[in-house]
ZAMAR-653877 format. One record per residue (C-alpha): residue in three letters; z, y, x. Coordinates in steps of 0.1 Angstrom, whole numbers, padded with zeros to 4 digits, always signed. Example, Ala and Ser with C-alpha at 12.3 -4.5 7.8 and 13.67 -1.06 7.14 Angstrom:
ALA+0078-0045+0123;SER+0071-0011+0137;
END
This chain:
UNK-0026-0130-0231;UNK-0055-0124-0254;UNK-0050-0086-0252;UNK-0057-0085-0215;UNK-0088-0066-0204;UNK-0115-0085-0183;UNK-0103-0068-0151;UNK-0067-0077-0158;UNK-0078-0113-0164;UNK-0096-0112-0131;UNK-0065-0099-0113;UNK-0043-0126-0130;UNK-0067-0154-0120;UNK-0068-0143-0083;UNK-0030-0139-0082;UNK-0024-0173-0097;UNK-0047-0190-0072;UNK-0030-0172-0044;UNK+0004-0186-0053;UNK-0010-0220-0045;UNK-0010-0209-0008;UNK+0028-0206-0008;UNK+0047-0236+0004;UNK+0084-0245+0003;UNK+0103-0229+0031;UNK+0078-0201+0038;UNK+0085-0165+0046;UNK+0060-0145+0026;UNK+0049-0109+0028;UNK+0047-0094-0007;UNK+0020-0068-0012;UNK+0020-0036-0033;UNK-0002-0026-0062;UNK-0012-0039-0096;UNK-0029-0071-0084;UNK+0000-0079-0060;UNK+0023-0073-0089;UNK+0008-0102-0109;UNK+0014-0124-0078;UNK+0050-0114-0075;UNK+0057-0122-0111;UNK+0039-0155-0108;UNK+0058-0163-0076;UNK+0091-0156-0094;UNK+0081-0179-0122;UNK+0074-0207-0096;UNK+0108-0201-0080;UNK+0125-0204-0113;UNK+0107-0234-0128;UNK+0098-0254-0097;UNK+0127-0246-0074;UNK+0104-0232-0047;UNK+0125-0220-0018;UNK+0110-0190+0000;UNK+0119-0157+0014;UNK+0099-0126+0005;UNK+0094-0095+0026;UNK+0083-0066+0003;UNK+0059-0039+0015;UNK+0074-0012-0006;UNK+0104-0002-0026;UNK+0084-0007-0058;UNK+0076-0043-0048;UNK+0112-0049-0038;UNK+0124-0039-0072;UNK+0098-0060-0090;UNK+0105-0090-0068;UNK+0142-0087-0075;UNK+0135-0085-0112;UNK+0112-0116-0110;UNK+0138-0136-0091;UNK+0120-0138-0058;UNK+0146-0141-0029;UNK+0142-0113-0004;UNK+0148-0107+0032;UNK+0137-0080+0057;UNK+0110-0083+0083;UNK+0136-0078+0111;UNK+0156-0107+0098;UNK+0125-0129+0093;UNK+0109-0118+0126;UNK+0076-0135+0117;UNK+0059-0145+0084;UNK+0039-0176+0074;UNK+0018-0157+0049;UNK+0012-0123+0034;UNK-0005-0119+0000;UNK-0017-0084-0009;UNK-0044-0066-0028;UNK-0071-0043-0014;UNK-0089-0012-0026;UNK-0122-0023-0009;UNK-0134-0053+0012;UNK-0166-0060+0029;UNK-0185-0092+0039;UNK-0164-0094+0072;UNK-0132-0092+0051;UNK-0124-0057+0066;UNK-0104-0037+0041;UNK-0094-0003+0029;UNK-0058-0003+0017;UNK-0033+0023+0008;UNK-0043+0035-0027;UNK-0007+0028-0037;UNK+0007+0047-0007;UNK+0022+0017+0012;UNK-0004+0012+0039;UNK+0020+0015+0068;UNK+0044-0012+0057;UNK+0015-0033+0044;UNK-0002-0033+0078;UNK+0030-0040+0097;UNK+0038-0070+0074;UNK+0002-0083+0075;UNK-0001-0082+0112;UNK+0033-0100+0115;UNK+0019-0130+0095;UNK+0001-0161+0105;UNK-0023-0156+0076;UNK-0032-0128+0052;UNK-0046-0136+0018;UNK-0061-0107-0002;UNK-0064-0109-0040;UNK-0089-0087-0057;UNK-0114-0084-0086;UNK-0151-0084-0079;UNK-0153-0046-0082;UNK-0135-0042-0049;UNK-0163-0059-0030;UNK-0186-0034-0012;UNK-0215-0036+0012;UNK-0201-0008+0033;UNK-0165+0005+0032;UNK-0159+0041+0023;UNK-0166+0047-0013;UNK-0128+0045-0019;UNK-0111+0074-0001;UNK-0095+0062+0032;UNK-0058+0069+0032;UNK-0043+0082+0065;UNK-0005+0085+0067;UNK+0007+0116+0086;UNK+0041+0131+0094;UNK+0050+0162+0075;UNK+0055+0184+0106;UNK+0022+0202+0113;UNK+0003+0182+0087;UNK-0023+0210+0083;UNK-0030+0209+0120;UNK-0033+0172+0118;UNK-0058+0175+0089;UNK-0078+0201+0109;UNK-0079+0177+0139;UNK-0091+0148+0116;UNK-0118+0170+0101;UNK-0130+0180+0136;UNK-0130+0144+0147;UNK-0151+0132+0117;UNK-0180+0155+0127;UNK-0189+0131+0156;UNK-0184+0099+0137;UNK-0207+0078+0115;UNK-0196+0088+0081;UNK-0214+0105+0052;UNK-0186+0127+0039;UNK-0158+0146+0056;UNK-0136+0160+0029;UNK-0099+0156+0036;UNK-0075+0160+0007;UNK-0037+0160+0007;UNK-0024+0134-0018;UNK-0001+0149-0044;UNK+0024+0136-0069;UNK+0022+0162-0096;UNK+0027+0196-0081;UNK+0043+0182-0049;UNK+0029+0163-0020;UNK+0030+0125-0024;UNK+0056+0110+0000;UNK+0056+0074+0013;UNK+0087+0052+0015;UNK+0090+0066+0051;UNK+0089+0102+0039;UNK+0054+0108+0053;UNK+0024+0124+0036;UNK-0010+0109+0029;UNK-0044+0125+0036;UNK-0072+0109+0017;UNK-0105+0110+0035;UNK-0136+0111+0012;UNK-0161+0096+0036;UNK-0185+0079+0011;UNK-0197+0054+0037;UNK-0181+0043+0070;UNK-0207+0032+0095;UNK-0183+0018+0121;UNK-0148+0010+0107;UNK-0134-0003+0140;UNK-0143+0029+0158;UNK-0130+0051+0131;UNK-0097+0033+0129;UNK-0092+0035+0166;UNK-0101+0072+0168;UNK-0079+0082+0139;UNK-0049+0066+0154;UNK-0052+0086+0186;UNK-0047+0119+0167;UNK-0012+0134+0171;UNK+0006+0134+0138;UNK-0013+0104+0124;UNK+0011+0074+0118;UNK-0015+0049+0106;UNK-0047+0046+0086;UNK-0058+0023+0058;UNK-0085+0004+0076;UNK-0075-0033+0080;UNK-0098-0047+0107;UNK-0096-0084+0117;UNK-0064-0088+0098;UNK-0075-0105+0065;UNK-0082-0143+0067;UNK-0090-0151+0031;UNK-0101-0132+0000;UNK-0096-0146-0035;UNK-0120-0128-0059;UNK-0111-0131-0095;UNK-0135-0129-0125;UNK-0128-0119-0160;UNK-0137-0154-0173;UNK-0110-0170-0151;UNK-0132-0181-0123;UNK-0120-0174-0087;UNK-0139-0175-0054;UNK-0119-0183-0023;UNK-0137-0169+0008;UNK-0124-0179+0042;UNK-0135-0158+0072;UNK-0129-0185+0098;UNK-0151-0212+0082;UNK-0174-0189+0062;UNK-0169-0212+0032;UNK-0168-0200-0004;UNK-0151-0223-0029;UNK-0152-0216-0066;UNK-0126-0227-0091;UNK-0115-0219-0126;UNK-0080-0208-0135;UNK-0066-0215-0170;UNK-0053-0183-0185;UNK-0026-0192-0209;UNK-0029-0167-0238;UNK+0007-0172-0249;UNK+0021-0161-0216;UNK+0039-0128-0216;UNK+0051-0124-0181;UNK+0032-0092-0176;UNK+0036-0072-0207;UNK+0054-0045-0189;UNK+0035-0045-0157;UNK+0017-0012-0151;UNK-0008-0001-0126;
END
């Protein structure tokens, strides 16, 4: 994989370390996004070569298709009822392991799956770590009916909250609104800095028309931070410990040649 960029090498390293958390017989939530995509492919490789017996619950149709291609056995959350582990990426994370997610548009399913798990492990490159959440636009999933009214209510609500910006933009897919797997729309909130993520999350979810927001508060247990040289840091919120390891990146491996962002 000599052609990989440093950021892709970092994602790969974090994803490979995360697969070590998966044990035989587990029910595993499978995240959405480029970093989670590496994990799904690596998990499929482990299933094929080591006979790992697991059931995966995908957080999006895109992940379901990738998992099927990779050979990861799938089930539904309703069938599994509860999961042992969820592995997913993040758009931002802070020192308390609070997250912004939803850049890929799957925040609702991602939050449902993560909260139905005994443990959530986030895989990310170092660029995703921030002192304060909010530089990445906060996704808010809303129903299509009356979405402009919902946007106006959100803008009005933001005036009284501890944020630096208040621009609310409808996410688009070309010349049409972007639609989630549930057929909902996403409003991206350009807040620049979020002073009180817990308060913001609670207030947003009280607005009629809002389905869910991309703030993941007290959900993530562990973050694995990958570096371009193959190093990974495993940060655990319960113990406060940070363990550093090095992952061998096999340059002849071609599992991910067709994996896009």
